[in-house]
N, C-alpha and C positions, 0 to 999 in steps of 0.2 A: 453194382457195377453192372453195365449195359451189356448188350448182346454183341454190338459193333466194336467196342472200346473195346471188348476182352478177345473176340476174332481176327481183329486186324490190327492189334496193337503191338508193337514195337519193343521188345522189352530189354531191345540190348545195351541201353540207356542206362538201364536199371543195373543188368550188369556190367558194366564200364566203371558206374557208379562203387558200386561192391569190390570192384579191384581195386579202387583208385582208394578206398577205407583201408582197404589192406594193407596195400602199400603204405599209408600215410600211419595205421597202427604200429607195424612191425620198425618202421623208422623212430615213433613215439616211444617204441617198448625200449630201443635203443638207446634214446634218448635218456629216458629213466635209468637204466643201468649206468649210467654215466654221472644221473645225475646224484645216484644211492652212493654212488662207491665212491664218487670222487668230489662231487660238490657236498654231498650231507655227510660222507665218514668223514673227510677233513675237516667241515666246520664242526662236527662233535668234538675231534679231536684237539682243535685249537681251542689255545687258552685267553676267552674271550675277556675282555675287561671293559666298564665303562656301560656305556647304552649302546657298544656293541653286544655284549653279554648277554641282552636283555631283548634287542630289536632287531640287528642285524643277525642273529645268530637264529632267532626265530623266525623272521624274514627266508633264512637262505632254508630251513626244514620244512615250512609250507611248501616253497618254490619247487622243493625236489618231488616232494608228495604229489604235485600236482603233474608234476609228468607221468607218475603211473595212474593218477588218474585220468589223464587227459588218454594215456594210452588205450587205458580201460573202456573208456567211453568210445573210442575209437574202433578197440576190437570189438566191441557191444554192438556197433553201428552196422560196423563191415556185417558181422554175422546175421543179424537181422535182415540185411537188406540181401545179404548171398539169399539165403534161404525167401525169403519172398520172390525173390527175382527165381529161383527153380521151379517154386509153388504157382506164380503165376503162367510162366512157361505151360506148366505140367497139365496145368487147367486150359488154357491155350490151346492146345495139343490136343487134347479131352474133347474139348467142345466141336472142334472142325471134324475127329475122325467121327463124333458121334452126329454131324451134320450132314458127311461122307455117306456114313450109312444107311440115314436115312433116304439118300436118296432111291437106297436099291428099292424100297418103297415106296416110291413117288412121292415120299414127305421131306419138305423142307422146313427151315424156321428164319420169318424175316424179322427185322425188327422194324417197330413201330413208329420209330422217331423220339417218343414220351420216356425211352427207357425203358420201354417194358418186348415183348416178342408175341408174334405167332406165329402157329405149326398149320400149314396149309399142303395142298398138293403139290410139287412140284411141277407136274403140265396137267391138266383137265382134262378127261378122256375124250373130250367134244372138240377137242383143239388139239388135237395127238395128227401128226403128219400122219396119209393115209399109208396101210401095212406097217404100221407102228403099235407095239404093246407095250401099253401102259402096266407095270408092276401094281399089282391089288395090295391095298392094306385095311386094317378093321379100324374100327373108335379105338380101339382099345390101344394098337400101334398108335395112334397119334397124341393118344394121354400118356402113352409110356414117354415118348421121345418128348412132348412138354416135360413131364416133371423129370427127366433125363438133363433136359438143358437148365431148366430154373433150378436143379440140384448143385451144378457147376457153374451158375451166374453165383448162388448163394458164398458156395468153397470160395470162390473167387476174391467176393466182395467182403469177406471176411479177413479173408488172407491180407487185401490192400487195408481195410480200416483197422481192423489189429495190430498192422506192421507201423498204421502212420501214427494209430494212438501212444503204441510202445515210444514208438521215434519222438515223440512230442513229447511226453514224457519224461524222458531220459534225460532232453536239452532243456525240459523248464524246470527239474530238479535243481539246478543251478544255474541260472542265468549270467552268474560274472566267474563260472570257473569249467570244474568239469565233475561229472556223475561217477564215482567208483560202484556201481551198481553195473554187475557183472552177466550177460545173456548170451547161450550158446547158439540158441536159433528162434527163431521169431514164434514157435509151436510154446517153446516155455514161458517166453512172456505175454503171448494170449492167455496161456490158461492160466498164467500167475495172476492178470485181469480178472478175467472169466469169475475164480475159485475167490476172487476179493470181492468182488461183484455180488456171491451166490450167499458168502458168509455173514455180509453185512444184513443182506435182506436176512438172512434167518432168524440174526439177532433183532433184528427189528419187526419184524410181522412175532416174534414167538418168545423170545425174551427166556424166561426161565419154565417156558412150556416146551421148551426142548426136549427128546425123548433123549434116554440114557444112550441110546445109537446117537443117537443125532449129535448127542454134545461127544462121546468120545470122538466121532469124527472131525468135529468141529478142532475139538482141542488136538488133535492128532495134524490137524489140518494148518494150525497155527504156529505149532511148533516145528512144522516141514521147510514152511515161508518163513522163519525168524532171521533172514538175513537178507531178503529179496525187498529190496528197495520201491521196485512198482507195486506189488504185492501190498506192501505198507500203504502206503498213498492212495491207491483204490480203496482198502478197506476203509481208510481213515475220512476219506470223502464222500466216500457211497454211505458210511453208516453218520458224519455229522458229527458235530459235539453234543448235540444237545441228545443224540442217537446214542452217542458212547455212555452220560451220565444216564439218560432213562434206562439203558439197560442195565447197568451195574446198581442201578437202585432197586430195580424190580431181581434182581439175583439175589441179593445182600436181603430181602423183606421176605422171609417164608409162609407170611399171612396172609398170602394169597392163593394159598393152592398149589405155586408149584412146586415140582417132582423132583427136582434139582437138590435143592437143599439137601433132602435126604437121601438119594440116591447114588448122588456121586460127593459127599463133603467130604472126603477123603483127598479128591482130585481136584478140588476148585481152588489151592494154591499154584497149582500146577499151570491150571488154565488162566487164573493169575497172572500169574508168570507172563505165560505167553502172550495173551493180550495188551500186556506190559510191553512188552518186548515189539509187536506190532505197532503199536502207536506210537512207540519212543523212536522207531526207525522213521516210521511217516516225518516225524518232525525235522528229523536232518532233511527233508526237500526244503528246498527254497523257493518252490511254485507260487504263482498267484494264491491257487486251489490252498495249500498249506498256510497261508501266510494268512487268510481269512478264516481258514480252523484255528490260529493258535489262537487270533485276536478273541475270535467268538469262545474260544474255550474260555480264557481268563475271563472276559465279561459275565460268563454264565457262572462264573464260582462263585458270588453273592445270591443266586436265585435260588429258590427252595424250590426241589425234586420233590412231589407227591408221590410216595405207592399208595396201595391199601390200609397198609399198617402205621405209618410213619411217614415224616416230614424231614428231610435232606438238604444239605447247603451243596450246591455244585463242586466247591472243594473241597469236602468231605469223600465227594467220590472219585474225583479227580485223583485227587492225591494220593488214592492209593492202590491208583493205576497207572503211578508214577515210581512205584517200587523195586520195578527192575528193568533195564535198558540203558542208554544211553541218550538220554533227550539233548533235543537243541538248545545250545546256550543262554540263546537269545530267548528262546519263548520261557525256560527256565528264570531267567531274573524279571521277564514280566510277571511270570503267574508272580513270584515272590513277594515284589513289589507290591503286586494287586492285594496279595492275600496279607501283609504285614498292615498294606493301609486297611484292610476289611477288621481287621484283629482291634487294633490302635479304636476304627469307629466302636467296634461292639462295647469297649471297655472293660468289661470282663468277659473274653472269648470262651474261657472255659465256661461260664451259663451255659454261654449259644452250642454251642458244641457237643453237648450233654441232652440240649434239650430237644422234644419232641412229644408226641402222642400215642406212643410210645418212644422212644428212640429208637433205630433202626441199633436189633443186638451186633451184628457185626458185620461190618463194608470190606475187612480185611480178612484174607485167606491164608496170607503167606506166614506171619508172626503169631505170636497170642495175643497182640493187643486187638482191640475192636475196629479202630481204626477211625475212630470220631476225632480225634484230635489230626486235620490237615496237615499238621506243622510237621508231625512224624514222616509219613508218605512224600511231603516236598524236601526234607532234611535228606531221605535216605537218597531221593534224586540227586540232589546236591552234591554227596559224597562219591559220589558216581560220574560226574562232569567236575574235576577241579578248578575249569576254567571260569568256568560258571558259578561256583563256590566263591572263589578269590573273588569277582564281580562283583557278588552278593555279600557279601559280609565287611567288603570296603566301599558297597554304597551308603550314600548318605541321603539322596535324593528318591523322591520324595519324602523318604524316613532314614533314618538312620538304624541299618537292619541291622548291625551288629548291636548296638545299642540297645535297642529292642527285644533282639532275642535273646542274648546275652545278659542281659540288665533286666529290664521291664516286665518280660513276660510271663504271665502265670501260667505254670503248666498245672495238668492232671493227671489225675489217675486212670490210665485207659485199659486196664491189665485185670486176667480174672485174679478173686483175691489168692490164690496161694501162688501167685505167678514172684520170683524172686530176682530176679535179672535187673531191677532199675525200673525206673522211669523212661519207659517207651522211646517218648518225644524227645529228652535227654540224651538219652544213647544215639540218637539217630541227630541232632544235632552236634555234639562230638565228633562224630564220624565227619559230620559235613567240615565244621571248623577245622580238625584235620585236614582235610582235604585241600581245604581254601589257602591253610598257613603253610602245605607244602609242594602242592600241586600233584599229589598223589592219593590215588583211591584205598583210603587206608583199609577197606572192607579185601582189597583184591592181592594176596600175598608175592603175585607176579607183576603188579603193578611197576612197571619202571622207573629208576630213580629221574628227576629231572634236577634242574639250577633252577638255584632260588633267585627269583626276583626283587624287586622292591615291593613288587604289591604282594608278595608273599609274607616280606618283613611289616609291612603296613598289618597287615590281619595280623601277625603277632603282636606288634603294639598297640593295635585296639582294644585284644582278645585280653593280653594283660590290664590295660587299663579299667574294660568291667566286668572282668570277673575279680581282679586284688578287690576292687570296690563291693565287693558280696559278703568279701572276709572267709568267716567260715560259712556262711551259705550258698557257696559255691557247691552247686552241686557234685551231690560225689560220682553221679555217671561221668564228668569230662574229665574224671582225674587221669585215666591211660590217656585219654585223647590230649591231652597239653603235655604228659610225659613225651608220648611223640612229636609233638611240634617244637618243642624245647629240644628234645634229642635233635631231630633236622638241623635246628637254629643251633647247633652248639658253640660252635663259632662265637654268634656274636655273645651266646650267655656265658661261655668261659669268659669273655673280654670283660661280659658288664661283672659278673661275681668276684673278681677278682680287681675291680678296678680301684684306687684309693680314693674316688667321690664321683661323683654326678658328672657328667660333661655336655652337654647339651650341641655340644659342636661335632663331637665325637661321634661317626656316621654307625660304628658299631655297639654304640652304648642305648643298653636299655635303659627306662626307668628300676633301679633297684627296688626299690620299694614294694614295687608290683609285682615283679623279680621274686622278689622275695618270699609275699604272700602267696604268691602262685603256685609257689615250689612249697611251700607248706603245706599247701591244701593237695599237691600231689602227694607230698610224703605221706599223708595219712592212710595212704593206700601200699600195701608191704611190695604189691607186682609192680605200680609205676613208681614206683621211689625207688625200686632196682632196677626197674627199663632207664630211669634218667640217671642214675649213678653211675649204671654200666656205660651208658651215652658218655659221661663226663670225665669220664678213667679211658676213655678211648681221647676223646680231643683235648685232655691235656697232655696226655704220650704226644699224639699228634703235632701240636702246637712244642713240646720239647725240640721234636726232629725234624720241624720245618720251619717253624719262626726263626729268623735273626734278628735280635737285636742288639743297639750298642754294646748293653751286657750283659752276655749269655743267660747271668742270676734272673734274670727277669723271668723268662718261661720257669724255671725252679719256684721261685717266689709266687708267680700268679698260680702254680698248680695247686701249691699250698692255702691260697689266698680264697679259691676255690674249695676247696674240702671246707674250709672253714663256714664259708655261704649256706653250702649246703649241708652241712653238721648243724646250724643254729636252724634253716626249718626245718630238719627232722625235728631238731629238741622242741621246738613251735610247736609240731603237732603232735607229737606226743603231751604237754600241757593240754592240749586242747582236748585230748583223747585220753587222759590220765583214767576218768571212770570206765571206758569201758575201751581200752586199747584191743582195735584190730588183728593186728600186726599177732603172727601166729608163731606159737615159741619154738615150733621146728622148722621156721620156713628158711629156706638154701637158695637163692636166688639162682637160676639153670639156665638165666640169655636171655633173650629178645622176646622169643617166639614171635607172635605177630607183628610184632616190633620192628622183626629183622629189614625192613628197607627202610627204613627212618636212622638207622646206627649213622654215626659219623665214617667217611670211608678214610681208611688213614694209609699211609706209604707203607711199603714192605718194611722196613725200618722200625716207624712202630708198631707194625702188627706183630710181629715177634717178642714187644713185650705186652702184648697185650692179654692172653692168656695167663701169664705171670701173675700182673696186676689184678685182673679179676680173680685168680685163685685167694689172692691177697687179701684182697677185700673181703671178700668173704667170709675167708678165716674171720675176720673183725667181724664183719656183723654177727658172726654164728655166737662170738665169744661175748658180743655185746648180750645179746638175746639171752643166753644161757645164766647172765651173771643179773639180769633184771634191766628191762629200756628202761624205767622210770627212774632209776640212778645215775641218771646224766647232770644234774644241774651243778655246774661246774667242776665236772668230770670230762668236758669235750672229747679231748683226746685220749681217754686211757685205752680206749680201744682201737684208735685209728693208727698207731706204732706201725702195723704191718703194709699196710696199705703207702703210708705218708715214705715210710723205708725202701719201698718197692721201689716209686715214683724218684727218691733221691737217687737210685743206682742206676736209674732207667736215662736218670737225666748226666750221669757221670760217663755213663755210654756213647752217649749221645752228644757229650764238650771232653774228649779228652785234652788234659794237658790245658784245664781251666781250673785248678786246685779245688781236686776231686777226692780229699779228705774225708771220709765215711763220716765220719763222727760232727764236721761240720756241716757238710750236706746234710744229713739227718736232723742235725739241729736246726738250720734255716728253714728248714722247708715246715720244720714245726713250728717256728716262730711264725712265719707267713700264715698257717692254719691257723693258729691264735689271733694275730692280726685279723685275718679274713673274720673269724667268728666274732671276735668283738665289734669288726664293723655291721657285721650285717646284726646283733644285738643291738648297735646303737641305730639302724631302719627297723627294726622290730620296736624300738620305744621300751629295751628290755635293758634296761642298762643294772 
């Protein structure tokens, strides 16, 4: 900012603009409250059907949130404008006071017309009026005045330019909507961008040559800015996609003498998470700069990054920085599609990911796996972004992602020899699949329950197709995840398991052979079996209390048929694992645990019967285990009597006056269970 621009500026318009944005923000917050309580609240409580349930309701929810984002952005703009107005007005007063004081020493400041200024005498002694005494000054006075004016102009320039930068970034983050980035004043926004630039330059110039003290400060700064959108975008764009990969490759390679691996090894996991959060937040910006960043990062995935001791692919590095944070859905799918295409081109990706001379020992410091398989980190990111996961698993262009990931892909062991928690890539894939089929992050116990959509159902159908085709080779790591998926889709699972035949025209009908095979695989794990059966108990109860077919006995018979279906799946599992059954003879199921968000939600009437039914079912299970779980062929219902009796009694409560003789009801549900078991045996070819 030049001298005259600041000295004679009229900042009243800037103050007016700040006041106008304040007024706008106040109105928007009022609209936000109305949208949240009325528009959004009523939409959430409404009983939506058909297209309205998936399209209109989602649109209303997003619209209600847009009011909050609009109010937040207007508030941030008002805060920055108000703060900038106050600062510039203060610098103007400071400049004019400095010039006035200089006159007492016969010094003045004059603009040069090219943005600069010069310090000169106000009145030359030779030209002073006769009898006029001209104040004296020294060379030091002139230099001091020059420095003071220069300092004021620099501060005013920084205030003006950083405000402009912050406002531009706020607006450009969402060209077609509103940003949720919140700032209380210009100073905080300016400091965020300054710190981002400092950190990015430090990572680029020093890499893993950072001193332990520099690393500690950097890690603390990243954690402090975990929710700051301007900081995140500035960090990502200043560092650049290649800068991100080069830094992580350098940090992961201990052979070049870098001291961080030794000095701060225990802290690298926290640092990885903090850097991941920052980069993930940056991808939420829709600015042109971040669009370019994302496209370049996808392109760099196939490139090999050379360090002193190793050569690794961009995908391997970047995927390890995707294990934490909320990544942009568009970026995730572009990245995932490209990763699948690259792996298919490799034909044997496990060979490539394990290659190197020698391979980098460890690129991941959060979990036990080394981080050589890029699918692990990518799937972890998908699990935290359920909408992106749904899109990915339903994607068929340019490749059928679900078919490749669940059916064709070769995984490899990427963990230390003593690792006991299964294959990391399959564990991450299972979590991503659960998110895709349910709309909820299975790793987040506080994840809100969302309404199922046709897209979620499509993921279910496709996962049943590809996983059932694997038969007993279905990865054991997916059993608990598929138990959660079937539990969340308990309505169609119960409907299909109790169906008399396949009906392609029935929208609630799943492929029963595929369902039986996957249920069998789930039943090979005792806890997963417990989750699924507990969920189906709840769904059967809910069906009894809420469904009203023309013949009420249908809900009783369907309940029995589903129990028979589940029993056959369990028996098939026991036959498969008869040489080494995995079930613990001391086991007693204790509830959903980490799967609590996926349980069927039942009404009050059904809920009253849940505990009693669960207790009776567990009595049956414990009795079966104590007598030997392999002695079941031809005795399918010998140990289901308590569960079936409890269901018949619950049906009688829900249907008073419908012929509720206890003997006939128990006999009827037992026959239904036997029929359901026989139909399931036919599906399995086990007659």
